[in-house]
Every structure is written in structure tokens, then in C-alpha cells.
C-alpha positions as a LaTeX table, in Angstrom:
\begin{tabular}{lrrr}
\hline
Residue & $x$ (\AA) & $y$ (\AA) & $z$ (\AA) \\
\hline
Met1 & 12.30 & $-11.32$ & 23.27 \\
Ala2 & 11.72 & $-11.13$ & 19.43 \\
Gln3 & 7.89 & $-10.75$ & 18.78 \\
Thr4 & 6.32 & $-11.74$ & 15.33 \\
Leu5 & 4.20 & $-9.07$ & 13.84 \\
Ser6 & 1.69 & $-9.46$ & 10.92 \\
Leu7 & 0.51 & $-7.28$ & 8.21 \\
Val8 & $-1.93$ & $-7.09$ & 5.42 \\
Ser9 & $-1.96$ & $-3.99$ & 2.50 \\
Trp10 & $-4.98$ & $-4.24$ & 0.59 \\
Asn11 & $-6.56$ & $-1.54$ & $-1.75$ \\
Val12 & $-10.00$ & $-1.98$ & $-1.12$ \\
Asn13 & $-11.38$ & $-0.27$ & $-4.11$ \\
Gly14 & $-14.32$ & 1.52 & $-1.54$ \\
Val15 & $-14.55$ & 0.99 & 2.17 \\
Arg16 & $-17.97$ & 0.37 & 2.38 \\
Ala17 & $-18.38$ & $-1.94$ & $-0.38$ \\
Ala18 & $-15.48$ & $-4.12$ & 1.17 \\
Glu19 & $-17.13$ & $-3.97$ & 4.40 \\
Arg20 & $-20.22$ & $-5.71$ & 2.36 \\
Lys21 & $-18.01$ & $-7.78$ & 0.65 \\
Gly22 & $-16.62$ & $-9.47$ & 3.91 \\
Phe23 & $-13.44$ & $-7.51$ & 4.79 \\
Ile24 & $-13.59$ & $-7.22$ & 8.48 \\
Asp25 & $-14.26$ & $-11.19$ & 8.77 \\
Phe26 & $-11.38$ & $-11.63$ & 6.66 \\
Met27 & $-9.32$ & $-8.87$ & 8.94 \\
Leu28 & $-10.63$ & $-10.69$ & 12.23 \\
Ala29 & $-10.35$ & $-14.45$ & 11.12 \\
Gly30 & $-6.53$ & $-13.09$ & 10.08 \\
Arg31 & $-5.73$ & $-12.06$ & 13.45 \\
Tyr32 & $-3.69$ & $-9.58$ & 11.59 \\
Asp33 & $-1.87$ & $-6.82$ & 13.74 \\
Leu34 & $-1.40$ & $-4.23$ & 11.06 \\
Val35 & $-3.79$ & $-3.77$ & 8.10 \\
Gly36 & $-3.59$ & $-0.91$ & 5.68 \\
Ile37 & $-6.02$ & 0.02 & 3.24 \\
Gln38 & $-6.34$ & 2.18 & 0.47 \\
Glu39 & $-8.83$ & 3.70 & $-2.04$ \\
Thr40 & $-11.44$ & 4.15 & 0.84 \\
Lys41 & $-13.33$ & 6.39 & $-1.21$ \\
Thr42 & $-14.96$ & 8.09 & 1.92 \\
His43 & $-14.22$ & 12.27 & 2.19 \\
Asp44 & $-15.14$ & 11.60 & 5.97 \\
Ser45 & $-14.57$ & 8.67 & 8.31 \\
Ser46 & $-17.45$ & 9.67 & 10.88 \\
His47 & $-19.68$ & 8.88 & 8.54 \\
Leu48 & $-18.39$ & 5.00 & 8.56 \\
Ser49 & $-20.61$ & 2.33 & 10.33 \\
Glu50 & $-19.30$ & 1.37 & 13.85 \\
Asn51 & $-18.05$ & $-2.34$ & 12.65 \\
Leu52 & $-15.74$ & $-0.09$ & 10.21 \\
Leu53 & $-14.51$ & 2.09 & 12.86 \\
His54 & $-14.18$ & 0.21 & 15.51 \\
Pro55 & $-13.63$ & $-3.59$ & 14.86 \\
Asp56 & $-13.19$ & $-5.86$ & 17.83 \\
Gly57 & $-9.29$ & $-5.75$ & 19.16 \\
Tyr58 & $-8.14$ & $-2.68$ & 16.44 \\
Asn59 & $-7.87$ & 1.39 & 16.48 \\
Ser60 & $-8.63$ & 2.60 & 13.11 \\
Tyr61 & $-6.57$ & 5.61 & 11.76 \\
Trp62 & $-8.11$ & 7.84 & 8.56 \\
His63 & $-6.81$ & 10.37 & 5.92 \\
Cys64 & $-9.22$ & 11.24 & 3.77 \\
Cys65 & $-9.85$ & 12.83 & 1.00 \\
Thr66 & $-11.71$ & 15.43 & 2.00 \\
Pro67 & $-12.39$ & 18.04 & $-0.58$ \\
Lys68 & $-13.69$ & 15.24 & $-3.23$ \\
Lys69 & $-16.61$ & 12.67 & $-2.32$ \\
Gly70 & $-15.86$ & 8.69 & $-3.25$ \\
Tyr71 & $-12.44$ & 9.21 & $-4.38$ \\
Ser72 & $-8.50$ & 8.07 & $-3.01$ \\
Gly73 & $-8.34$ & 7.70 & 0.98 \\
Val74 & $-6.42$ & 5.41 & 3.26 \\
Ala75 & $-6.55$ & 4.02 & 6.72 \\
Val76 & $-4.46$ & 1.73 & 9.00 \\
Tyr77 & $-6.23$ & $-0.55$ & 11.32 \\
Ser78 & $-4.25$ & $-1.53$ & 14.64 \\
Lys79 & $-3.59$ & $-3.54$ & 17.64 \\
Leu80 & $-0.61$ & $-1.54$ & 18.54 \\
Val81 & $-1.06$ & 1.71 & 19.83 \\
Pro82 & 1.09 & 4.65 & 17.89 \\
His83 & 2.77 & 7.22 & 20.08 \\
Lys84 & 2.40 & 9.29 & 16.90 \\
Ile85 & 0.21 & 9.57 & 13.66 \\
Val86 & 0.63 & 11.87 & 10.95 \\
Thr87 & $-1.35$ & 13.10 & 7.97 \\
Asp88 & $-0.45$ & 16.93 & 7.58 \\
Phe89 & 2.93 & 16.97 & 5.84 \\
Gly90 & 2.89 & 21.02 & 5.03 \\
Thr91 & 2.83 & 22.16 & 1.32 \\
Ser92 & 3.85 & 18.18 & 0.51 \\
Leu93 & 1.68 & 16.55 & $-2.42$ \\
Leu94 & 1.61 & 13.99 & 0.73 \\
Ser95 & $-0.75$ & 15.67 & 2.43 \\
Gln96 & $-2.96$ & 15.98 & $-0.68$ \\
Glu97 & $-6.09$ & 13.71 & $-1.69$ \\
Gly98 & $-6.17$ & 11.33 & 1.44 \\
Arg99 & $-3.04$ & 9.40 & 0.22 \\
Val100 & $-0.66$ & 9.10 & 2.98 \\
Ile101 & $-0.91$ & 7.73 & 6.44 \\
Glu102 & 2.20 & 7.58 & 9.17 \\
Leu103 & 2.22 & 5.86 & 11.98 \\
His104 & 4.85 & 6.06 & 14.85 \\
Phe105 & 5.74 & 2.96 & 16.88 \\
Glu106 & 8.54 & 1.96 & 19.22 \\
Lys107 & 10.18 & 0.21 & 17.01 \\
Phe108 & 9.30 & 1.23 & 13.53 \\
Val109 & 7.52 & 3.84 & 11.57 \\
Leu110 & 4.41 & 2.44 & 9.01 \\
Leu111 & 3.65 & 4.41 & 6.38 \\
Asn112 & 0.33 & 3.28 & 4.22 \\
Val113 & 0.03 & 5.12 & 0.99 \\
Tyr114 & $-2.00$ & 5.34 & $-2.00$ \\
Phe115 & 0.52 & 6.35 & $-4.83$ \\
Pro116 & $-1.21$ & 8.22 & $-7.45$ \\
Asn117 & $-2.48$ & 6.57 & $-11.24$ \\
Gly118 & $-1.06$ & 8.11 & $-14.04$ \\
Gly119 & $-3.04$ & 6.75 & $-17.12$ \\
Ala120 & $-5.81$ & 9.51 & $-16.79$ \\
Ser121 & $-3.60$ & 12.23 & $-18.93$ \\
Ala122 & $-0.18$ & 13.71 & $-18.94$ \\
Glu123 & $-1.01$ & 16.25 & $-16.29$ \\
Arg124 & $-2.02$ & 12.66 & $-13.74$ \\
Leu125 & 1.50 & 11.55 & $-14.84$ \\
Lys126 & 3.18 & 14.60 & $-13.91$ \\
Tyr127 & 1.48 & 14.92 & $-10.70$ \\
Lys128 & 2.43 & 10.79 & $-9.68$ \\
Leu129 & 5.85 & 11.52 & $-10.67$ \\
Asp130 & 6.18 & 14.38 & $-8.93$ \\
Phe131 & 4.22 & 12.71 & $-5.80$ \\
Tyr132 & 6.98 & 9.98 & $-6.10$ \\
Gln133 & 9.75 & 12.67 & $-5.59$ \\
Glu134 & 8.57 & 13.81 & $-2.92$ \\
Phe135 & 7.41 & 10.96 & $-1.36$ \\
Thr136 & 11.49 & 9.94 & $-1.37$ \\
Lys137 & 12.79 & 13.17 & $-0.30$ \\
His138 & 10.34 & 12.68 & 2.48 \\
Leu139 & 11.97 & 8.86 & 3.38 \\
Lys140 & 15.50 & 10.52 & 3.77 \\
Lys141 & 14.29 & 12.60 & 5.81 \\
Leu142 & 12.53 & 9.70 & 8.15 \\
Gln143 & 15.73 & 7.92 & 7.82 \\
Lys144 & 17.62 & 10.23 & 9.74 \\
Ile145 & 14.99 & 10.06 & 12.76 \\
Gln146 & 14.19 & 6.42 & 12.62 \\
Pro147 & 16.47 & 3.69 & 10.45 \\
Asn148 & 13.18 & 0.81 & 10.65 \\
Ile149 & 10.74 & 1.82 & 8.33 \\
Ile150 & 7.67 & 0.14 & 6.31 \\
Phe151 & 5.85 & 1.44 & 3.54 \\
Cys152 & 3.09 & $-0.16$ & 2.14 \\
Gly153 & 0.30 & $-0.01$ & $-0.43$ \\
Asp154 & $-0.82$ & 0.44 & $-4.19$ \\
Val155 & 2.36 & 1.98 & $-5.87$ \\
Asn156 & 0.21 & 1.98 & $-8.95$ \\
Thr157 & 3.84 & 0.77 & $-10.92$ \\
Ala158 & 4.83 & $-2.80$ & $-11.55$ \\
His159 & 8.71 & $-2.65$ & $-11.30$ \\
Gln160 & 9.94 & $-5.99$ & $-13.60$ \\
Ala161 & 8.92 & $-7.84$ & $-16.21$ \\
Ile162 & 8.38 & $-10.24$ & $-14.11$ \\
Asp163 & 5.55 & $-8.30$ & $-12.28$ \\
Leu164 & 2.93 & $-7.99$ & $-15.03$ \\
Ala165 & 1.78 & $-10.65$ & $-17.37$ \\
Arg166 & 2.22 & $-8.45$ & $-20.63$ \\
Pro167 & 4.91 & $-6.36$ & $-20.37$ \\
Lys168 & 6.02 & $-5.43$ & $-23.97$ \\
Gln169 & 2.47 & $-5.00$ & $-24.52$ \\
Asn170 & 2.68 & $-1.95$ & $-21.76$ \\
Glu171 & 6.25 & $-0.32$ & $-22.33$ \\
Asn172 & 4.02 & 2.67 & $-23.12$ \\
Thr173 & 1.41 & 2.08 & $-20.74$ \\
Ser174 & 1.32 & 4.22 & $-17.55$ \\
Gly175 & 2.02 & 1.47 & $-14.53$ \\
Phe176 & 5.25 & 0.18 & $-17.00$ \\
Met177 & 6.76 & 3.36 & $-18.11$ \\
Pro178 & 10.44 & 3.46 & $-17.57$ \\
Val179 & 10.10 & 6.66 & $-16.25$ \\
Glu180 & 7.69 & 5.47 & $-13.36$ \\
Arg181 & 9.73 & 2.24 & $-13.19$ \\
Ala182 & 12.97 & 4.52 & $-12.04$ \\
Trp183 & 11.39 & 5.51 & $-9.13$ \\
Leu184 & 11.06 & 2.31 & $-7.71$ \\
Asp185 & 14.69 & 1.74 & $-8.38$ \\
Gln186 & 14.97 & 4.98 & $-6.36$ \\
Phe187 & 13.59 & 3.11 & $-3.73$ \\
Thr188 & 16.47 & 0.43 & $-3.77$ \\
Glu189 & 18.85 & 2.99 & $-4.05$ \\
Leu190 & 17.60 & 4.68 & $-0.89$ \\
Gly191 & 18.05 & 1.36 & 0.54 \\
Phe192 & 14.74 & 0.00 & 0.90 \\
Val193 & 14.12 & $-4.05$ & 0.28 \\
Asp194 & 10.56 & $-5.39$ & $-1.90$ \\
Thr195 & 9.48 & $-8.29$ & 0.45 \\
Phe196 & 7.93 & $-10.01$ & $-1.95$ \\
Arg197 & 10.65 & $-10.19$ & $-4.00$ \\
Leu198 & 13.04 & $-11.23$ & $-1.27$ \\
Lys199 & 11.41 & $-14.16$ & $-0.41$ \\
His200 & 10.47 & $-15.16$ & $-3.99$ \\
Pro201 & 12.97 & $-13.89$ & $-6.55$ \\
Gln202 & 10.98 & $-15.69$ & $-9.26$ \\
Met203 & 7.96 & $-16.25$ & $-8.21$ \\
Val204 & 5.26 & $-15.11$ & $-11.30$ \\
Lys205 & 2.13 & $-13.48$ & $-8.91$ \\
Tyr206 & $-0.19$ & $-10.68$ & $-9.43$ \\
Ser207 & $-1.86$ & $-8.02$ & $-6.78$ \\
Trp208 & $-3.98$ & $-6.21$ & $-9.04$ \\
Trp209 & $-6.40$ & $-7.26$ & $-12.35$ \\
Asp210 & $-8.36$ & $-4.87$ & $-14.92$ \\
Gln211 & $-12.14$ & $-5.72$ & $-13.56$ \\
Lys212 & $-13.02$ & $-4.54$ & $-17.78$ \\
Thr213 & $-11.61$ & $-7.08$ & $-19.54$ \\
Arg214 & $-12.29$ & $-9.93$ & $-17.10$ \\
Ser215 & $-8.40$ & $-10.33$ & $-16.61$ \\
Arg216 & $-8.28$ & $-12.26$ & $-13.33$ \\
Glu217 & $-10.29$ & $-15.01$ & $-14.79$ \\
Arg218 & $-7.54$ & $-15.10$ & $-17.69$ \\
Gly219 & $-4.36$ & $-14.98$ & $-15.03$ \\
Val220 & $-3.64$ & $-11.42$ & $-16.96$ \\
Gly221 & $-2.56$ & $-9.29$ & $-13.87$ \\
Trp222 & 0.03 & $-6.72$ & $-12.51$ \\
Arg223 & 1.73 & $-6.70$ & $-9.25$ \\
Ile224 & 1.73 & $-2.83$ & $-8.11$ \\
Asp225 & 0.83 & $-3.85$ & $-4.76$ \\
Tyr226 & 3.76 & $-3.66$ & $-2.57$ \\
Phe227 & 5.51 & $-3.98$ & 1.13 \\
Tyr228 & 8.66 & $-2.23$ & 1.62 \\
Val229 & 11.41 & $-2.49$ & 4.20 \\
Ser230 & 14.17 & $-0.49$ & 5.73 \\
Thr231 & 17.48 & $-2.92$ & 4.78 \\
Ser232 & 17.97 & $-3.19$ & 8.97 \\
Leu233 & 14.41 & $-5.02$ & 8.68 \\
Ala234 & 15.36 & $-7.24$ & 5.74 \\
Lys235 & 16.67 & $-9.96$ & 7.63 \\
Arg236 & 14.01 & $-10.07$ & 10.30 \\
Val237 & 11.01 & $-10.18$ & 6.88 \\
Val238 & 9.70 & $-14.22$ & 7.63 \\
Gln239 & 6.88 & $-14.51$ & 5.24 \\
Ala240 & 5.86 & $-12.23$ & 2.61 \\
Asp241 & 2.63 & $-12.88$ & 0.03 \\
Ile242 & $-0.19$ & $-12.38$ & $-2.45$ \\
Leu243 & $-3.27$ & $-13.61$ & $-0.54$ \\
Asp244 & $-4.67$ & $-14.38$ & $-4.61$ \\
Glu245 & $-7.44$ & $-16.50$ & $-3.41$ \\
Val246 & $-9.13$ & $-13.44$ & $-1.19$ \\
Leu247 & $-11.82$ & $-11.88$ & $-3.23$ \\
Gly248 & $-13.98$ & $-8.72$ & $-2.55$ \\
Ser249 & $-11.54$ & $-6.27$ & $-4.89$ \\
Asp250 & $-9.68$ & $-5.55$ & $-8.26$ \\
His251 & $-6.61$ & $-5.76$ & $-6.12$ \\
Ala252 & $-5.36$ & $-9.06$ & $-4.02$ \\
Pro253 & $-4.33$ & $-8.08$ & $-0.17$ \\
Ile254 & $-0.56$ & $-9.14$ & 0.55 \\
Leu255 & 0.96 & $-10.07$ & 3.60 \\
Leu256 & 4.16 & $-9.52$ & 5.46 \\
Thr257 & 4.96 & $-10.74$ & 8.78 \\
Leu258 & 8.36 & $-10.03$ & 10.37 \\
Lys259 & 10.43 & $-10.74$ & 13.64 \\
Leu260 & 10.93 & $-7.51$ & 15.65 \\
\hline
\end{tabular}
């Protein structure tokens, strides 16, 4: 019998701040099966509240940026019990800065990823591009053992002109540079489907807004948060959306519903 699975991905911009702003209430009210969060900004999950670590009905799994406080970090809240959890990817960049957590379930693998921002310097742009390359290599390896892959997170790049309010002005800005967008093309070539565009080919909706310029109030945003699924799962996508009415971060949560 087919099972309906609901997933949320959200860059919470600090999990402690998100807790104060109602993140746990949001998750419990939605009864989502899996919730991946990025930019937790915690270097040690053991210091978090019991409410954050063990919300009712969920297990939580963390990959923190241990060398640096208040930076990066990802976590997954799950009603399902994974049979394998990966946070160590060897010498790969995927092991650094607490950016990737991989959970293996019976019918699929979920990767929750906080891709680097390349805007700070030329060095960080190179780091971002190298990260894309290593992540793509990892996906190719994973495809050999599990055809059903879901990856989600803050990709930190808008793919097409429809995905940001001011594409012309941002062609040379990290987050919409051709060299960055080409990696999202590679995801497609590798057999992954952008679920929001699958369900909404022409819809204009954003998932991130610059807080400094109050761009959310002005509707000037970027769609840089994604759920990608293997081609094998594309026909099982029931719903894909951006919950842009939900506040609490400079990002909006994104939603995916599948029938497995």
C-alpha cells in the first residue's frame, strides 16, 4: 500500500532563535514526517534544550560545525527511523563545516544540505564550486546503490531568471552567476528533478529575502531552497510548495509530499 510522506526543508538561520520564534510548534502542527533544517549555528547539539532535541514524536540527527561556534550546521527531525546515518564523508568537503547529513531509509535516501555561500570572497566562491563538484560525485556513487534519492536544503543559487526578482542586476552576483547555475544544470543532467518547478513550471515564488533591505516586505526575493528527487520518484510527487507565509527566518520553509 502506498504511503504518503511529507517533508519540509528550512534554513532556520539559528536553531535557538527558531525555537523562540515557534519552530517546534510549526513542525508539530504540520505533522511532517521529515524536517531538514540548515544553518543551525550550533557547534554541539548536546547543549540544546530537550524541546529541540526530542520534540514529541521525533528523533533528531545532527551534523554540527564543531571547530567554529555559531556557524553552519544541519539537522533532520524524523518520525521514521533510519537504518544508517552518515555525517563523515572522508576527506571530502562534505565532511567539513557541518553541511551535509545523509539518512538511509528502506525506500529512499535523504540528504539534507547547506551549500556554501560564495559571496564573501573569491576563495569562498571557489569553495562553493568545489563543494558542488564533490557533492555531484557523491550523488553518482549513491545512485549505484539506491535509485531513490531525495536531497534538500539551501542550495544558495537561483537556477533560472524566474527564480529571482532582479535577474539582470544579479548576473555577476554570487548566487546567480552562470558558473554556479551550471551546477544546477548538472543535477538535472544527472537525473534529478526540481520538484517545485515540476509542479509549478511558471510560478513566481521566493524562499529567501535580504533582511538588511527589508526585501520580503517589497517582494524582492530569491528561490534558493530546493527539494530535488531522482527521476524514479518524480511521478510520486504529490505536492511541492514554498510556505512563504511562515515567518521566523530570512528563508521560508519548503514542502514536498510524496506517495511511496
